N, C-alpha and C positions, 0 to 999 in steps of 0.2 A: 955828122958824128953825134949820135944821141947822148945826153946824159948819163945814161948808165955806167957805159966806160971811165967817166973821169969821176966817177964816185967813190969814195972814201971804201978800200975793202973792208975795213971793220964796222960796218953803218949795220946798225939792228934793222931787221926786215922779218915778215911774217912769211913762214914756207910752209905747205901743206903736208902733212905725213897721212902715209897709208898705212892703217894698222889691221893688224889679222880681226877677220871677223868676229864681233863682240869682246874686241881687245882694247876698244876705247878710253874704257876707264883704268884699266890697267897701264896703258900708256901714259896716261894723264899723270897718275901718281909715281910710274916710273922716274916719270921727266922732273916734277915737281921734287924727286927726292934729291935728281941732281941740280937741284935751283938752276934747272931750265926754266924760260918765263911761259907758260905753256896754257892754250883756251880751246876748250871741249866744248861748243855750245850746243845746249840742249832745250830742247822746247817739252811743254806739259803734253801727254797724251793720257788717253784711257788704258789702263794695262791691260794686256788679253788673257790675264787669267780666269779659269770658269769660275771659281770659285768666290771670286769676288772682283766687284768692277772700282779700282780706285785710281787717281791719277798719280802719274810716275812722272820722272824725268828721262826724255830718253834722248840719245842724239840727233842734233837736226839734220847733220848729213853724214848717216850712219858711213863708218870705215875712216873718218878724217877726222884727223886733230891738228891745229894750229902750233906752231912754235916761233918764238919772237927771237933770233938769233943773229949773229953777225955769219954763221955757217964756218968760220975759221975750221982748219983740219983738224983740231982738237974738239972742237965742240960738235963737228959734222961728225965723227966717229963716237965718240959719248950717246948723241942722238940714235943713230943708226944702229948700234948694240942695245940700245933699252928693251929690256923682251917686250915683243908684241908688235913691235916698227916693222914694216915691211919694205918700205921706200920713203925715200921724200921726191915726190912730186915735181916733175920737172920736163925737161924736151930733150930728148936723144941722152938721158942720163945725165943732164945736168940741172940742178934745183933751180927753179925759179920761181922767184918769189910770188906773195900772193898780193895782189893789189891792194894798199891800205884801205880804200873804200869797200871794198868786198869784206873784210874784215869788221869794219864798221856796222857795216848792216848785217852782218853776225850777230856783232854783240848787242845790236837793236832787238836782233828776233829772239836771242837768248834766256832761258828761262820764262818766255812769253807761252800764253796757255792760248793755244787756237787749232785750226783744223790745218795742217800745212801734209801736202803729198809729197814725196819726189816724184818730179815725171821728167822724163825724157827731155834733151833739152829741144826748143821748141822757138822758131821765129815768128809765130802767124799772129796777126792781129794788131791794133794799134798801142801806140808806145803812150805809155800813161806815169805819170808822177804818182805817189801817191803823197795826199797834200797833208793829211789829218792823221792823228792815234799814233800808237806806237812804230809804225813804220815809214812814220813822215820822210819825206825826202828818196826815200827806194823809188825805184823806177823801173818797169816793164814793159809788160805787153799784157792788155786787156783779152782774154779769153770768152766767157761767158757771161752770162746774167744766169742767177740761180731761179728756178722758177719758184713761184710764189713766195718770194723774200724781195727785200730791197739788197741782197746781196750779192757781188759779181765775184768771180773767182780771174784772179790775176796772174799771169807769171811773174817772178824776179829771178834775174838770172845772178847766179853767184857759181863761180868755179867751173861755167860751163856745163850747169847742171840748173833745171827750172825749181823753183819751187812755186806749187799752187796755191794760193792762199785767198783763204774768203774775207772779204771783207765789203764794208758800205759802200753802196755804190758812189754817195754825196760827197766820199772821203778822196776820190779818183778823179784826175785829172787828165783829159788827153793833150798829148803833147803836140806842137802843129811839126808835121813833117817839115 
């Protein structure tokens, strides 16, 4: 029997919410007003507006907002009824908590200025650990070397999504299999 069954019901855990398209900020503010601990990881990107190029903060994982809750029935309905929330991510309709280390990884990425592209989930390549810089401690897969630079592209797994991130090749170490 795994420990998860013996855990106290009122334990705070992180859950991923799926929000309506482009409603991440609305959901974030709505939950904050209800005094729910909420996390919306963002990254700096260049705005796509034609008239001007400037850095803006955009959701790191479009469509997802995270809440820290014990998910008792009262909190569950409070969260679900928040404008813009579609559902709590889970399996067969039962909410499943997000791993603490995934939230920690997202907190590391939050607010960073880097070229991150969401990619389809992938499993190819060598397993690597990032040893230096803001992403230190994250593991993932080596994808490819960038031509004409000492940058490499690595894939980091979060929420069954892969984020392709460009970093200096000296800051990555292969994990022996």
